[in-house]
C-alpha positions in Angstrom: 140.8 31.6 201.7 142.3 30.3 204.9 141.3 32.1 208.1 143.6 31.4 211.1 143.3 32.3 214.8 146.7 33.4 216.2 148.4 34.9 219.2 151.0 36.7 217.0 151.4 40.3 218.2 150.7 42.9 215.6 154.3 44.2 216.0 155.6 40.8 214.9 153.2 39.9 212.1 154.5 39.9 208.5 152.5 39.9 205.3 150.7 42.1 202.8 148.3 44.2 204.9 147.7 44.8 208.6 144.3 46.2 209.7 144.0 48.0 213.0 140.9 49.6 214.5 140.1 52.7 216.5 137.1 54.0 218.5 135.7 57.3 217.6 137.4 60.3 219.4 140.1 57.9 220.7 142.5 57.8 217.7 145.6 57.7 219.8 148.9 56.0 219.2 149.8 54.5 222.6 151.4 51.3 223.7 152.2 48.9 220.9 150.6 51.1 218.4 153.2 53.8 219.2 155.8 51.1 218.8 154.3 50.1 215.5 154.3 53.7 214.3 157.9 54.0 215.2 158.8 50.7 213.5 157.2 52.0 210.3 158.8 55.5 210.4 155.7 57.4 211.5 153.4 56.2 208.7 150.5 55.5 211.1 150.5 59.1 212.5 150.9 60.5 209.0 148.0 58.5 207.6 145.7 59.6 210.5 146.6 63.2 210.0 146.4 63.3 206.2 143.0 61.6 206.0 141.7 63.3 209.2 140.7 59.8 210.4 138.4 60.1 213.4 137.4 56.4 214.0 133.7 56.9 213.0 131.6 53.9 212.0 132.4 52.8 208.5 135.4 55.0 208.1 138.7 53.6 206.7 142.0 54.6 205.4 145.0 52.7 203.8 148.5 53.5 202.8 151.7 51.8 201.7 154.4 51.2 204.2 158.0 52.0 203.2 160.1 49.7 201.2 161.8 46.9 203.1 159.1 46.8 205.8 157.6 43.6 207.1 154.2 44.6 205.8 153.3 46.3 202.5 150.2 48.3 203.7 148.6 49.5 206.8 144.8 49.8 207.1 142.7 51.8 209.6 139.0 51.0 210.3 136.7 53.0 212.5 134.4 51.3 215.1 132.4 54.3 216.3 131.7 55.0 220.0 133.3 52.4 222.4 130.1 52.2 224.4 128.0 51.2 221.4 130.3 48.5 220.1 128.4 45.3 219.2 129.1 42.0 217.5 127.4 43.3 214.3 129.7 46.4 214.4 132.6 43.9 214.2 131.0 41.9 211.5 130.6 45.1 209.4 134.1 46.2 210.2 135.5 42.9 209.1 133.5 43.2 205.8 134.9 46.7 205.2 138.4 45.4 205.8 137.9 42.5 203.4 136.7 44.8 200.6 139.6 47.1 201.3 142.1 44.2 201.2 140.5 43.0 197.9 140.8 46.5 196.4 144.4 46.7 197.4 145.1 43.3 195.9 146.4 41.9 199.2 147.0 38.1 199.4 147.7 38.0 203.1 145.9 40.0 205.8 146.0 40.4 209.6 143.0 41.8 211.5 143.2 43.2 215.0 139.8 44.0 216.4 138.6 44.2 220.0 136.8 41.4 221.8 133.2 42.2 222.5 131.6 41.3 225.8 134.7 39.3 226.8 133.6 36.7 224.3 136.4 35.7 222.0 134.4 32.9 220.5 131.5 35.1 219.3 134.1 37.8 218.2 136.0 35.3 216.0 132.7 34.0 214.6 131.3 37.4 213.5 134.7 38.6 212.1 134.8 35.4 210.0 131.2 35.9 208.8 132.0 39.5 207.7 135.1 38.4 205.8 133.6 35.4 204.0 130.3 37.1 203.0 131.8 40.4 201.9 134.2 38.5 199.6 131.5 36.3 198.1 131.1 37.1 194.4 128.7 35.3 192.1 130.1 35.1 188.6 128.2 32.0 187.5 126.4 33.6 184.6 129.2 35.8 183.2 131.3 34.5 180.3 134.1 36.9 181.3 134.2 37.3 185.1 135.3 40.7 186.3 137.2 39.5 189.3 140.6 38.7 187.8 143.0 40.3 190.3 144.9 38.8 193.2 142.7 37.1 195.7 143.0 37.1 199.4 144.5 33.8 200.4 145.1 34.0 204.1 143.7 36.0 207.0 145.1 36.0 210.5 142.9 37.0 213.4 145.3 38.4 215.9 144.7 37.9 219.6 142.0 35.3 219.0 144.1 32.1 219.4 142.3 28.8 220.1 139.1 30.0 218.3 139.3 27.5 215.4 135.9 26.0 216.3 134.3 29.5 216.1 135.9 30.1 212.7 134.6 26.7 211.4 131.1 27.4 212.7 131.1 30.8 211.0 132.2 29.2 207.7 129.5 26.6 208.0 126.8 29.2 208.5 128.3 31.2 205.6 127.9 28.1 203.4 124.2 28.3 204.0 124.0 32.0 203.4 125.9 31.7 200.1 123.6 28.9 199.0 120.6 31.1 199.7 122.2 34.0 197.9 122.9 31.9 194.8 119.5 30.4 194.7 117.8 33.8 194.8 120.3 35.4 192.3 119.9 32.7 189.7 117.3 33.3 187.0 114.0 31.4 186.8 115.2 29.3 183.9 118.0 28.0 186.2 116.1 27.6 189.5 112.9 25.8 188.9 110.7 23.6 191.1 112.7 20.6 189.7 116.1 22.2 190.4 115.0 23.2 194.0 114.2 19.6 194.6 117.6 18.6 193.2 119.2 21.1 195.6 117.4 19.4 198.5 118.6 16.0 197.2 122.2 17.2 197.1 122.0 18.5 200.7 120.4 15.2 201.9 123.0 13.1 200.1 126.0 15.2 201.2 125.0 15.5 204.9 122.9 12.4 205.6 119.5 14.1 205.9 116.2 12.4 205.0 114.2 13.7 202.1 110.6 13.3 201.0 109.5 14.9 197.7 105.8 14.8 197.0 104.8 14.9 193.4 101.5 16.3 192.0 99.7 13.0 192.5 100.9 12.7 196.1 99.7 16.3 196.8 96.3 15.5 195.3 95.9 12.5 197.7 96.6 14.8 200.6 94.0 17.3 199.4 96.5 20.2 198.8 94.1 22.1 196.6 95.4 25.5 197.5 99.0 24.7 196.5 98.0 22.8 193.4 95.6 25.6 192.3 98.6 27.9 192.0 100.7 25.2 190.2 98.1 24.2 187.6 99.1 26.7 184.9 102.8 25.9 184.8 104.3 23.4 182.3 106.8 22.5 185.1 105.6 20.0 187.7 105.2 21.2 191.3 107.5 19.7 193.9 106.5 19.6 197.6 109.9 19.3 199.3 110.3 17.9 202.9 113.9 17.7 204.1 114.6 16.5 207.7 117.6 16.8 210.0 117.6 14.5 213.0 120.2 14.4 215.7 121.7 11.0 216.8 120.2 11.2 220.2 116.7 12.2 221.4 116.0 15.8 220.1 115.7 18.6 222.6 113.2 20.3 220.4 111.3 19.6 217.1 111.0 22.6 214.8 109.9 23.4 211.2 111.1 26.0 208.8 108.7 26.5 205.9 109.8 28.6 203.0 107.7 30.1 200.1 109.0 28.5 196.9 107.6 30.4 193.9 110.4 30.1 191.4 108.7 32.6 189.2 105.6 34.7 189.8 104.0 36.2 186.7 101.0 37.2 188.8 98.8 34.6 187.0 95.7 36.0 185.3 96.1 39.1 187.5 99.3 39.5 185.6 101.9 41.9 186.9 101.9 45.0 184.7 104.5 47.5 183.5 106.6 48.8 186.3 105.6 46.0 188.6 109.1 44.5 188.8 108.0 41.3 187.0 111.5 40.8 185.8 112.7 40.5 189.4 110.3 37.8 190.3 113.0 35.1 190.3 113.4 36.3 193.9 110.0 35.1 194.9 111.5 31.8 196.2 113.6 33.7 198.7 111.9 31.9 201.6 112.7 28.5 200.1 116.3 29.7 199.4 116.8 30.6 203.1 115.1 27.4 204.2 117.6 25.3 202.3 120.5 27.6 203.2 119.6 27.0 206.8 119.4 23.3 206.2 122.9 23.2 204.7 124.3 25.1 207.7 122.4 23.1 210.3 123.3 19.8 208.7 127.0 20.7 209.3 126.6 22.2 212.8 124.7 19.1 214.0 122.6 20.5 216.9 120.5 18.3 219.2 117.4 19.6 217.6 115.2 18.0 215.0 114.4 20.4 212.1 112.0 19.9 209.2 112.7 22.1 206.1 109.6 22.4 203.9 108.8 24.2 200.7 105.8 23.8 198.3 107.7 24.7 195.1 106.0 25.8 191.9 105.7 28.6 189.3 102.7 31.0 189.1 102.1 31.1 185.4 99.5 31.8 182.7 97.9 29.2 180.4 94.6 27.8 179.4 94.7 25.8 182.7 95.3 28.9 184.9 93.6 29.6 188.1 90.8 32.2 187.5 90.0 35.1 189.7 86.8 34.0 191.5 87.7 30.3 191.6 87.3 28.5 195.0 90.1 26.2 196.3 90.0 23.7 199.1 93.1 23.5 201.3 94.2 20.3 202.9 92.6 21.2 206.2 89.2 21.6 204.5 89.2 25.4 204.5 87.8 26.9 201.3 89.3 30.0 199.7 87.8 32.3 197.1 90.7 33.5 195.0 90.0 37.2 194.4 93.6 37.8 193.2 95.8 35.3 191.5 98.9 37.4 192.3 98.4 36.7 196.0 99.6 33.1 195.4 102.4 32.6 197.9 100.0 32.4 200.8 98.0 29.7 198.9 101.1 27.5 198.6 102.1 28.2 202.3 98.6 27.2 203.5 99.0 23.6 202.6 102.7 23.6 203.7 101.7 24.9 207.1 99.0 22.2 207.5 101.5 19.6 206.5 104.0 20.9 209.0 101.6 21.0 211.9 100.8 17.3 211.4 104.5 16.6 212.3 103.7 17.4 216.0 106.3 20.1 216.4 107.3 22.5 219.2 107.3 25.5 216.8 106.9 26.5 213.2 108.5 29.5 211.4 107.4 30.3 207.9 109.2 32.9 205.7 108.1 34.4 202.5 108.6 37.2 200.1 104.9 37.8 200.7 103.7 41.4 200.4 104.8 44.7 199.0 102.8 46.2 201.9 105.6 45.0 204.3 108.2 46.7 202.1 106.1 49.9 202.3 105.9 49.6 206.1 109.4 48.5 207.0 111.6 49.3 204.0 114.3 47.1 202.5 116.4 46.5 205.6 113.9 45.1 208.1 111.8 42.0 208.0 108.3 41.8 209.4 107.3 39.2 212.1 103.9 38.1 213.2 103.4 35.4 215.8 100.8 33.7 218.0 103.5 33.0 220.7 105.5 35.6 222.6 108.1 33.0 223.7 108.8 32.3 220.0 108.9 36.1 219.3 111.5 36.5 222.1 113.6 33.7 220.6 113.5 35.1 217.1 114.3 38.6 218.2 117.4 37.4 220.1 118.4 35.3 217.1 118.0 38.2 214.6 119.9 40.6 216.9 122.9 38.2 217.1 122.7 37.7 213.3 122.7 41.4 212.5 119.5 40.8 210.5 116.7 43.2 211.6 113.2 42.0 212.5 110.2 44.0 213.7 107.2 42.5 215.4 103.9 43.5 213.7 100.4 43.1 215.1 98.1 40.2 214.4 95.0 42.4 214.5 92.1 39.9 214.5 89.4 42.3 213.5 91.2 42.9 210.2 90.3 39.4 209.2 86.7 40.7 208.7 88.0 42.1 205.3 89.1 38.6 204.3 85.6 37.0 204.7 83.9 35.7 201.6 80.2 35.4 201.0 80.6 32.0 199.2 83.7 30.5 200.9 85.4 30.4 204.2 87.7 33.3 203.2 89.2 35.3 200.3 92.9 35.2 199.7 93.3 39.0 199.9 91.6 41.7 202.0 91.4 45.5 201.7 94.5 47.4 200.5 95.1 48.8 204.0 97.1 46.6 206.3 98.0 44.2 203.5 100.9 42.5 205.3 98.7 42.0 208.4 95.8 40.4 206.5 98.3 38.2 204.7 99.6 37.0 208.1 96.0 36.5 209.4 95.3 34.4 206.3 98.2 32.1 207.1 97.1 31.9 210.7 94.0 30.0 209.6 96.2 27.0 208.7 98.0 26.5 212.1 95.7 25.4 214.9 97.8 24.9 218.0 101.5 24.9 217.3 103.5 28.0 218.3 104.0 29.8 214.9 105.7 32.8 213.5 105.5 34.3 210.0 108.4 36.3 208.6 107.7 38.6 205.6 111.0 39.0 203.9 109.8 40.7 200.7 112.1 43.7 201.2 115.2 42.0 202.6 116.2 39.2 200.3 117.6 41.6 197.7 119.6 44.8 198.0 120.6 47.3 195.4 123.5 48.5 197.4 126.3 47.2 199.5 125.2 46.9 203.2 127.3 45.5 206.0 128.5 42.0 205.0 125.9 41.9 202.2 127.0 42.9 198.7 124.5 44.3 196.3 122.1 41.6 195.0 120.8 38.6 196.9 121.5 38.9 200.7 120.9 35.4 202.1 118.5 36.9 204.7 117.5 35.4 207.2 119.7 32.3 207.2 121.8 33.4 210.1 118.7 34.3 212.2 117.2 30.8 211.5 120.4 29.0 212.4 120.7 31.1 215.6 117.1 30.2 216.5 117.6 26.5 216.0 120.9 26.6 218.0 119.4 28.6 220.9 119.0 27.1 224.3 115.3 28.0 224.6 
């Protein structure tokens, strides 16, 4: 699909479908819209009246224009109240238009949406994101793909001339989001620690990044007992993946993104029971997926920031070699951990990954993980949880997530809750009491970052959706690739 920025007036555009937008309670045919209605023999006015179109958020309508017209169909999309218009509103509107155009089997489409905050660059970017992500369809594992109709081939963004760079940027970010979606959506027999390492190799080769893959023996030499304890039951070898983007000149900042990489989580000897969703545990590498998705986008965007992309990838399986409840592991910083639940394994892999990251002498570290069901209970499926030791980093991530349309909510690092994590025979246990489970998980991770500004994102509820939402289709969402990219690109 080709997306073009053009100054062609909507009165003069020709093609399959023209999409125009209205604010709520301001559905009026004035100016060139009145001319457009006249040109098409009153079809706009008729469509508005017949569908009782009010311009509310998420509303849309479509009709065929008379034979011999310069366009085949006219589409209406509602933007809601004018004073609440945001970039994410436009992203969602563009996604709705894309789905409508697909349903109507349009090959060419023109979109005319308002510019937000007098910023045509950002406007063109979010419209492109909405279009590309809404039309992404993953048919890799179907022998007879459902999507056989006409495909959208060309989209013209009317009134956004000279914004080709913004369109390209959006497409590069979407490349990363789609990679993350496809990694999360693939089954555990397709995405393994080995294939995750191969994904990193492909990114490194294609975009000139450096790559270090630590094998089991390398991890043993570094004392990564926490990570290897989780990995020891699997027949597949663990892979500690370290992918690095470096700008040509001296970097303005040095950052790390650390993603949980459990390619399948059985729960270990604390096996997940009936109704636990064990069949969905292919998504437990959603943190690693977003990490490598961000890497693919950032490698193309080429910011003046050094970024390290890290994942300790393994399965959590059951065998005669499996980690026992009650075992004590020693992490690479010397901390000892009594494992009172083998199904709280993600934090064990992240512990050694965070220690590794801090040794790189960075300005900030962000880890992201499908870590706790407790976070889903607290925030639902649309909002990720955020814990941090640094308010400046919190401010940066909040701004990045707002621009991305990916919701984050800051949660407390309540130190006294760590009392419930203390072990009588080791430095700590890997789980605390049931209450505040997402907070105690964050406090556990905090033990493995000494001085570097750090934030933890719990994305357990947000990497997968059972319904269409904004520019996300049902299934894997690619959350929070756009947020991570915005954070890396920010001026802070």
